[in-house]
DOVEX-564524 format. One record per residue (C-alpha): residue number from 0; x, y, z; residue in one letter. Coordinates in steps of 0.25 Angstrom, whole numbers. Each point is the difference from the previous one (the first is absolute). Example, Ala and Ser with C-alpha at 12.3 -4.5 7.8 and 13.67 -1.06 7.14 Angstrom:
<rs>
<r><seq>0</seq><xx>49</xx><yy>-18</yy><zz>31</zz><type>A</type></r>
<r><seq>1</seq><xx>6</xx><yy>14</yy><zz>-2</zz><type>S</type></r>
</rs>
This chain:
<rs>
<r><seq>0</seq><xx>321</xx><yy>166</yy><zz>332</zz><type>M</type></r>
<r><seq>1</seq><xx>-12</xx><yy>-9</yy><zz>1</zz><type>G</type></r>
<r><seq>2</seq><xx>-12</xx><yy>2</yy><zz>8</zz><type>N</type></r>
<r><seq>3</seq><xx>3</xx><yy>0</yy><zz>15</zz><type>T</type></r>
<r><seq>4</seq><xx>-10</xx><yy>0</yy><zz>12</zz><type>D</type></r>
<r><seq>5</seq><xx>1</xx><yy>13</yy><zz>7</zz><type>S</type></r>
<r><seq>6</seq><xx>1</xx><yy>-7</yy><zz>14</zz><type>S</type></r>
<r><seq>7</seq><xx>13</xx><yy>-7</yy><zz>-5</zz><type>D</type></r>
<r><seq>8</seq><xx>6</xx><yy>14</yy><zz>-3</zz><type>I</type></r>
<r><seq>9</seq><xx>-4</xx><yy>5</yy><zz>14</zz><type>L</type></r>
<r><seq>10</seq><xx>6</xx><yy>-12</yy><zz>6</zz><type>S</type></r>
<r><seq>11</seq><xx>13</xx><yy>1</yy><zz>-8</zz><type>Y</type></r>
<r><seq>12</seq><xx>1</xx><yy>15</yy><zz>4</zz><type>N</type></r>
<r><seq>13</seq><xx>-3</xx><yy>-3</yy><zz>15</zz><type>Q</type></r>
<r><seq>14</seq><xx>11</xx><yy>-11</yy><zz>0</zz><type>T</type></r>
<r><seq>15</seq><xx>10</xx><yy>10</yy><zz>-7</zz><type>Q</type></r>
<r><seq>16</seq><xx>-3</xx><yy>11</yy><zz>11</zz><type>K</type></r>
<r><seq>17</seq><xx>2</xx><yy>-10</yy><zz>11</zz><type>E</type></r>
<r><seq>18</seq><xx>13</xx><yy>-4</yy><zz>-6</zz><type>D</type></r>
<r><seq>19</seq><xx>4</xx><yy>15</yy><zz>-2</zz><type>F</type></r>
<r><seq>20</seq><xx>-3</xx><yy>3</yy><zz>15</zz><type>L</type></r>
<r><seq>21</seq><xx>8</xx><yy>-12</yy><zz>4</zz><type>R</type></r>
<r><seq>22</seq><xx>12</xx><yy>4</yy><zz>-8</zz><type>R</type></r>
<r><seq>23</seq><xx>1</xx><yy>14</yy><zz>5</zz><type>L</type></r>
<r><seq>24</seq><xx>11</xx><yy>2</yy><zz>11</zz><type>E</type></r>
<r><seq>25</seq><xx>-9</xx><yy>10</yy><zz>7</zz><type>W</type></r>
<r><seq>26</seq><xx>-15</xx><yy>1</yy><zz>3</zz><type>D</type></r>
<r><seq>27</seq><xx>-7</xx><yy>11</yy><zz>-9</zz><type>P</type></r>
<r><seq>28</seq><xx>-12</xx><yy>0</yy><zz>10</zz><type>Y</type></r>
<r><seq>29</seq><xx>8</xx><yy>4</yy><zz>12</zz><type>T</type></r>
<r><seq>30</seq><xx>12</xx><yy>7</yy><zz>-5</zz><type>Y</type></r>
<r><seq>31</seq><xx>1</xx><yy>15</yy><zz>5</zz><type>Q</type></r>
<r><seq>32</seq><xx>5</xx><yy>10</yy><zz>-9</zz><type>F</type></r>
<r><seq>33</seq><xx>2</xx><yy>15</yy><zz>3</zz><type>E</type></r>
<r><seq>34</seq><xx>-1</xx><yy>5</yy><zz>-14</zz><type>S</type></r>
<r><seq>35</seq><xx>-4</xx><yy>-5</yy><zz>-14</zz><type>I</type></r>
<r><seq>36</seq><xx>15</xx><yy>0</yy><zz>-5</zz><type>D</type></r>
<r><seq>37</seq><xx>3</xx><yy>-9</yy><zz>12</zz><type>E</type></r>
<r><seq>38</seq><xx>-11</xx><yy>-10</yy><zz>-5</zz><type>L</type></r>
<r><seq>39</seq><xx>4</xx><yy>1</yy><zz>-15</zz><type>I</type></r>
<r><seq>40</seq><xx>15</xx><yy>-3</yy><zz>4</zz><type>N</type></r>
<r><seq>41</seq><xx>-4</xx><yy>-12</yy><zz>8</zz><type>K</type></r>
<r><seq>42</seq><xx>-9</xx><yy>-5</yy><zz>-11</zz><type>W</type></r>
<r><seq>43</seq><xx>11</xx><yy>3</yy><zz>-10</zz><type>N</type></r>
<r><seq>44</seq><xx>10</xx><yy>-9</yy><zz>7</zz><type>D</type></r>
<r><seq>45</seq><xx>-10</xx><yy>-11</yy><zz>0</zz><type>T</type></r>
<r><seq>46</seq><xx>0</xx><yy>-11</yy><zz>-11</zz><type>C</type></r>
<r><seq>47</seq><xx>-8</xx><yy>-13</yy><zz>0</zz><type>C</type></r>
<r><seq>48</seq><xx>-1</xx><yy>-2</yy><zz>-15</zz><type>Y</type></r>
<r><seq>49</seq><xx>7</xx><yy>2</yy><zz>-13</zz><type>W</type></r>
<r><seq>50</seq><xx>-4</xx><yy>0</yy><zz>-15</zz><type>H</type></r>
<r><seq>51</seq><xx>8</xx><yy>-6</yy><zz>-11</zz><type>A</type></r>
<r><seq>52</seq><xx>-4</xx><yy>5</yy><zz>-14</zz><type>H</type></r>
<r><seq>53</seq><xx>5</xx><yy>-9</yy><zz>-11</zz><type>V</type></r>
<r><seq>54</seq><xx>0</xx><yy>9</yy><zz>-13</zz><type>Y</type></r>
<r><seq>55</seq><xx>-1</xx><yy>-4</yy><zz>-15</zz><type>F</type></r>
<r><seq>56</seq><xx>0</xx><yy>7</yy><zz>-13</zz><type>L</type></r>
<r><seq>57</seq><xx>4</xx><yy>-10</yy><zz>-11</zz><type>T</type></r>
<r><seq>58</seq><xx>-9</xx><yy>-13</yy><zz>-3</zz><type>E</type></r>
<r><seq>59</seq><xx>12</xx><yy>-8</yy><zz>5</zz><type>E</type></r>
<r><seq>60</seq><xx>0</xx><yy>7</yy><zz>13</zz><type>Q</type></r>
<r><seq>61</seq><xx>-15</xx><yy>-1</yy><zz>1</zz><type>R</type></r>
<r><seq>62</seq><xx>1</xx><yy>-15</yy><zz>-1</zz><type>Q</type></r>
<r><seq>63</seq><xx>11</xx><yy>-1</yy><zz>10</zz><type>H</type></r>
<r><seq>64</seq><xx>-9</xx><yy>9</yy><zz>10</zz><type>A</type></r>
<r><seq>65</seq><xx>-11</xx><yy>-10</yy><zz>-2</zz><type>L</type></r>
<r><seq>66</seq><xx>9</xx><yy>-12</yy><zz>3</zz><type>W</type></r>
<r><seq>67</seq><xx>6</xx><yy>8</yy><zz>12</zz><type>M</type></r>
<r><seq>68</seq><xx>-15</xx><yy>3</yy><zz>5</zz><type>R</type></r>
<r><seq>69</seq><xx>-4</xx><yy>-15</yy><zz>-2</zz><type>S</type></r>
<r><seq>70</seq><xx>12</xx><yy>-5</yy><zz>9</zz><type>I</type></r>
<r><seq>71</seq><xx>-3</xx><yy>10</yy><zz>11</zz><type>V</type></r>
<r><seq>72</seq><xx>-15</xx><yy>-3</yy><zz>-1</zz><type>A</type></r>
<r><seq>73</seq><xx>2</xx><yy>-15</yy><zz>1</zz><type>S</type></r>
<r><seq>74</seq><xx>9</xx><yy>2</yy><zz>12</zz><type>W</type></r>
<r><seq>75</seq><xx>-11</xx><yy>8</yy><zz>7</zz><type>V</type></r>
<r><seq>76</seq><xx>-11</xx><yy>-11</yy><zz>-3</zz><type>K</type></r>
<r><seq>77</seq><xx>10</xx><yy>-11</yy><zz>5</zz><type>E</type></r>
<r><seq>78</seq><xx>2</xx><yy>9</yy><zz>13</zz><type>G</type></r>
<r><seq>79</seq><xx>15</xx><yy>2</yy><zz>-3</zz><type>V</type></r>
<r><seq>80</seq><xx>-2</xx><yy>15</yy><zz>0</zz><type>L</type></r>
<r><seq>81</seq><xx>-11</xx><yy>9</yy><zz>6</zz><type>T</type></r>
<r><seq>82</seq><xx>1</xx><yy>11</yy><zz>-9</zz><type>C</type></r>
<r><seq>83</seq><xx>-11</xx><yy>6</yy><zz>-10</zz><type>D</type></r>
<r><seq>84</seq><xx>2</xx><yy>0</yy><zz>-15</zz><type>V</type></r>
<r><seq>85</seq><xx>-7</xx><yy>10</yy><zz>-9</zz><type>G</type></r>
<r><seq>86</seq><xx>-4</xx><yy>-1</yy><zz>-14</zz><type>P</type></r>
<r><seq>87</seq><xx>8</xx><yy>4</yy><zz>-12</zz><type>L</type></r>
<r><seq>88</seq><xx>-3</xx><yy>15</yy><zz>-3</zz><type>L</type></r>
<r><seq>89</seq><xx>3</xx><yy>1</yy><zz>-15</zz><type>D</type></r>
<r><seq>90</seq><xx>-3</xx><yy>15</yy><zz>-1</zz><type>K</type></r>
<r><seq>91</seq><xx>12</xx><yy>9</yy><zz>4</zz><type>P</type></r>
<r><seq>92</seq><xx>-3</xx><yy>12</yy><zz>10</zz><type>G</type></r>
<r><seq>93</seq><xx>-6</xx><yy>-7</yy><zz>11</zz><type>N</type></r>
<r><seq>94</seq><xx>2</xx><yy>8</yy><zz>13</zz><type>G</type></r>
<r><seq>95</seq><xx>15</xx><yy>5</yy><zz>0</zz><type>P</type></r>
<r><seq>96</seq><xx>4</xx><yy>-11</yy><zz>-10</zz><type>H</type></r>
<r><seq>97</seq><xx>4</xx><yy>3</yy><zz>-14</zz><type>T</type></r>
<r><seq>98</seq><xx>1</xx><yy>-14</yy><zz>-5</zz><type>W</type></r>
<r><seq>99</seq><xx>-10</xx><yy>-12</yy><zz>0</zz><type>P</type></r>
<r><seq>100</seq><xx>2</xx><yy>-9</yy><zz>12</zz><type>Y</type></r>
<r><seq>101</seq><xx>-5</xx><yy>-10</yy><zz>10</zz><type>F</type></r>
<r><seq>102</seq><xx>1</xx><yy>2</yy><zz>15</zz><type>E</type></r>
<r><seq>103</seq><xx>4</xx><yy>-9</yy><zz>12</zz><type>I</type></r>
<r><seq>104</seq><xx>-4</xx><yy>5</yy><zz>14</zz><type>Q</type></r>
<r><seq>105</seq><xx>8</xx><yy>-7</yy><zz>11</zz><type>F</type></r>
<r><seq>106</seq><xx>4</xx><yy>1</yy><zz>15</zz><type>N</type></r>
<r><seq>107</seq><xx>12</xx><yy>-4</yy><zz>7</zz><type>I</type></r>
<r><seq>108</seq><xx>-3</xx><yy>-15</yy><zz>1</zz><type>T</type></r>
<r><seq>109</seq><xx>2</xx><yy>-1</yy><zz>-16</zz><type>D</type></r>
<r><seq>110</seq><xx>11</xx><yy>11</yy><zz>-1</zz><type>H</type></r>
<r><seq>111</seq><xx>12</xx><yy>-8</yy><zz>-1</zz><type>T</type></r>
<r><seq>112</seq><xx>-5</xx><yy>-11</yy><zz>-8</zz><type>K</type></r>
<r><seq>113</seq><xx>-8</xx><yy>9</yy><zz>-10</zz><type>L</type></r>
<r><seq>114</seq><xx>12</xx><yy>10</yy><zz>-2</zz><type>L</type></r>
<r><seq>115</seq><xx>10</xx><yy>-11</yy><zz>-2</zz><type>T</type></r>
<r><seq>116</seq><xx>-9</xx><yy>-7</yy><zz>-10</zz><type>W</type></r>
<r><seq>117</seq><xx>-2</xx><yy>14</yy><zz>-8</zz><type>L</type></r>
<r><seq>118</seq><xx>14</xx><yy>3</yy><zz>0</zz><type>Q</type></r>
<r><seq>119</seq><xx>4</xx><yy>-13</yy><zz>-7</zz><type>F</type></r>
<r><seq>120</seq><xx>-13</xx><yy>-1</yy><zz>-9</zz><type>H</type></r>
<r><seq>121</seq><xx>-4</xx><yy>14</yy><zz>-5</zz><type>H</type></r>
<r><seq>122</seq><xx>8</xx><yy>-2</yy><zz>-13</zz><type>N</type></r>
<r><seq>123</seq><xx>-1</xx><yy>13</yy><zz>-8</zz><type>T</type></r>
<r><seq>124</seq><xx>-12</xx><yy>5</yy><zz>8</zz><type>N</type></r>
<r><seq>125</seq><xx>2</xx><yy>12</yy><zz>9</zz><type>P</type></r>
<r><seq>126</seq><xx>-5</xx><yy>-2</yy><zz>14</zz><type>V</type></r>
<r><seq>127</seq><xx>-3</xx><yy>11</yy><zz>10</zz><type>L</type></r>
<r><seq>128</seq><xx>-1</xx><yy>-4</yy><zz>15</zz><type>I</type></r>
<r><seq>129</seq><xx>-4</xx><yy>10</yy><zz>10</zz><type>H</type></r>
<r><seq>130</seq><xx>-5</xx><yy>1</yy><zz>14</zz><type>P</type></r>
<r><seq>131</seq><xx>-14</xx><yy>5</yy><zz>4</zz><type>I</type></r>
<r><seq>132</seq><xx>0</xx><yy>12</yy><zz>10</zz><type>S</type></r>
<r><seq>133</seq><xx>-5</xx><yy>14</yy><zz>0</zz><type>V</type></r>
<r><seq>134</seq><xx>8</xx><yy>7</yy><zz>-11</zz><type>Y</type></r>
<r><seq>135</seq><xx>-2</xx><yy>-8</yy><zz>-13</zz><type>H</type></r>
<r><seq>136</seq><xx>9</xx><yy>9</yy><zz>-8</zz><type>L</type></r>
<r><seq>137</seq><xx>11</xx><yy>-4</yy><zz>10</zz><type>K</type></r>
<r><seq>138</seq><xx>-4</xx><yy>-14</yy><zz>-1</zz><type>N</type></r>
<r><seq>139</seq><xx>1</xx><yy>-1</yy><zz>-15</zz><type>H</type></r>
<r><seq>140</seq><xx>13</xx><yy>8</yy><zz>-1</zz><type>T</type></r>
<r><seq>141</seq><xx>10</xx><yy>1</yy><zz>11</zz><type>T</type></r>
<r><seq>142</seq><xx>-5</xx><yy>-12</yy><zz>8</zz><type>R</type></r>
<r><seq>143</seq><xx>-2</xx><yy>-9</yy><zz>-13</zz><type>A</type></r>
<r><seq>144</seq><xx>8</xx><yy>-11</yy><zz>-5</zz><type>L</type></r>
<r><seq>145</seq><xx>1</xx><yy>-3</yy><zz>-15</zz><type>W</type></r>
<r><seq>146</seq><xx>4</xx><yy>-13</yy><zz>-7</zz><type>L</type></r>
<r><seq>147</seq><xx>4</xx><yy>3</yy><zz>-14</zz><type>G</type></r>
<r><seq>148</seq><xx>-2</xx><yy>13</yy><zz>-7</zz><type>E</type></r>
<r><seq>149</seq><xx>-6</xx><yy>11</yy><zz>8</zz><type>H</type></r>
<r><seq>150</seq><xx>-13</xx><yy>6</yy><zz>-6</zz><type>Q</type></r>
<r><seq>151</seq><xx>-6</xx><yy>14</yy><zz>1</zz><type>P</type></r>
<r><seq>152</seq><xx>-10</xx><yy>2</yy><zz>11</zz><type>I</type></r>
<r><seq>153</seq><xx>-10</xx><yy>11</yy><zz>0</zz><type>K</type></r>
<r><seq>154</seq><xx>4</xx><yy>8</yy><zz>12</zz><type>S</type></r>
<r><seq>155</seq><xx>-11</xx><yy>11</yy><zz>-2</zz><type>E</type></r>
<r><seq>156</seq><xx>-10</xx><yy>-11</yy><zz>2</zz><type>F</type></r>
<r><seq>157</seq><xx>7</xx><yy>-5</yy><zz>13</zz><type>L</type></r>
<r><seq>158</seq><xx>1</xx><yy>14</yy><zz>5</zz><type>Q</type></r>
<r><seq>159</seq><xx>-15</xx><yy>2</yy><zz>-1</zz><type>S</type></r>
<r><seq>160</seq><xx>-3</xx><yy>-13</yy><zz>6</zz><type>F</type></r>
<r><seq>161</seq><xx>9</xx><yy>3</yy><zz>12</zz><type>D</type></r>
<r><seq>162</seq><xx>-7</xx><yy>13</yy><zz>2</zz><type>A</type></r>
<r><seq>163</seq><xx>-13</xx><yy>-6</yy><zz>0</zz><type>S</type></r>
<r><seq>164</seq><xx>4</xx><yy>-10</yy><zz>11</zz><type>V</type></r>
<r><seq>165</seq><xx>6</xx><yy>11</yy><zz>8</zz><type>I</type></r>
<r><seq>166</seq><xx>-13</xx><yy>7</yy><zz>-1</zz><type>E</type></r>
<r><seq>167</seq><xx>-8</xx><yy>-12</yy><zz>4</zz><type>G</type></r>
<r><seq>168</seq><xx>8</xx><yy>-1</yy><zz>12</zz><type>I</type></r>
<r><seq>169</seq><xx>-3</xx><yy>14</yy><zz>4</zz><type>E</type></r>
<r><seq>170</seq><xx>-15</xx><yy>-2</yy><zz>-2</zz><type>K</type></r>
<r><seq>171</seq><xx>-1</xx><yy>-13</yy><zz>9</zz><type>V</type></r>
<r><seq>172</seq><xx>12</xx><yy>2</yy><zz>10</zz><type>K</type></r>
<r><seq>173</seq><xx>-10</xx><yy>2</yy><zz>12</zz><type>E</type></r>
<r><seq>174</seq><xx>-8</xx><yy>-13</yy><zz>-4</zz><type>D</type></r>
<r><seq>175</seq><xx>9</xx><yy>-12</yy><zz>4</zz><type>R</type></r>
<r><seq>176</seq><xx>-9</xx><yy>-10</yy><zz>-8</zz><type>D</type></r>
<r><seq>177</seq><xx>0</xx><yy>8</yy><zz>-12</zz><type>A</type></r>
<r><seq>178</seq><xx>15</xx><yy>3</yy><zz>1</zz><type>L</type></r>
<r><seq>179</seq><xx>3</xx><yy>-15</yy><zz>1</zz><type>V</type></r>
<r><seq>180</seq><xx>-9</xx><yy>-3</yy><zz>-12</zz><type>H</type></r>
<r><seq>181</seq><xx>7</xx><yy>10</yy><zz>-8</zz><type>L</type></r>
<r><seq>182</seq><xx>14</xx><yy>-6</yy><zz>4</zz><type>M</type></r>
<r><seq>183</seq><xx>-6</xx><yy>-14</yy><zz>-4</zz><type>Y</type></r>
<r><seq>184</seq><xx>-5</xx><yy>5</yy><zz>-14</zz><type>T</type></r>
<r><seq>185</seq><xx>13</xx><yy>6</yy><zz>-4</zz><type>H</type></r>
<r><seq>186</seq><xx>10</xx><yy>-10</yy><zz>6</zz><type>M</type></r>
<r><seq>187</seq><xx>-7</xx><yy>-14</yy><zz>-2</zz><type>V</type></r>
<r><seq>188</seq><xx>-1</xx><yy>-7</yy><zz>-14</zz><type>P</type></r>
<r><seq>189</seq><xx>-15</xx><yy>-3</yy><zz>-1</zz><type>S</type></r>
<r><seq>190</seq><xx>-2</xx><yy>2</yy><zz>-15</zz><type>R</type></r>
<r><seq>191</seq><xx>4</xx><yy>-13</yy><zz>-5</zz><type>Y</type></r>
<r><seq>192</seq><xx>-2</xx><yy>-13</yy><zz>8</zz><type>G</type></r>
<r><seq>193</seq><xx>2</xx><yy>-14</yy><zz>-6</zz><type>V</type></r>
<r><seq>194</seq><xx>-13</xx><yy>-4</yy><zz>7</zz><type>S</type></r>
<r><seq>195</seq><xx>-7</xx><yy>10</yy><zz>-9</zz><type>L</type></r>
<r><seq>196</seq><xx>5</xx><yy>-5</yy><zz>-13</zz><type>Y</type></r>
<r><seq>197</seq><xx>-6</xx><yy>-12</yy><zz>-7</zz><type>E</type></r>
<r><seq>198</seq><xx>10</xx><yy>-3</yy><zz>-10</zz><type>T</type></r>
<r><seq>199</seq><xx>15</xx><yy>2</yy><zz>-2</zz><type>Y</type></r>
</rs>
């Protein structure tokens, strides 16, 4: 990633947050809940974004992943898609993932076009597609879609992550601004932005 002005990052994140709030079918600032479980269940039934992880292991798969990434990135630059495309992560073991991969973060606007393209063009590269909601273990397992061969996911990592999210909700449940910010940081793809990358 090249040098990027911090104001560009702040502007990008603010735009993403506004988009997130528009896509929710309920208002997190005014929603009244009687228990933390009710809030978590409401949040857990909400999905505004998805991740697609394109895995590679062999050099042939890596080259194909580079090609796939270049196509998706070009569509984003041309305005055909609005998703975000991450870099190739060549070291295995990033987060819950056991294979190297690159990630596409997308919303409902791109869902049909992107999913259809991945189905027809992933070749031998396994692809994990999952929603973003409260429970990341469930997102990566029972709610996930696989193209090609299923790959093992580190469930212990996801269980620990889920526990930290629930702990965070408990801590800020009385502060509505902090609660909405917590939702945003866990549900919005803000790590990768085409505007934040100088080259593809």
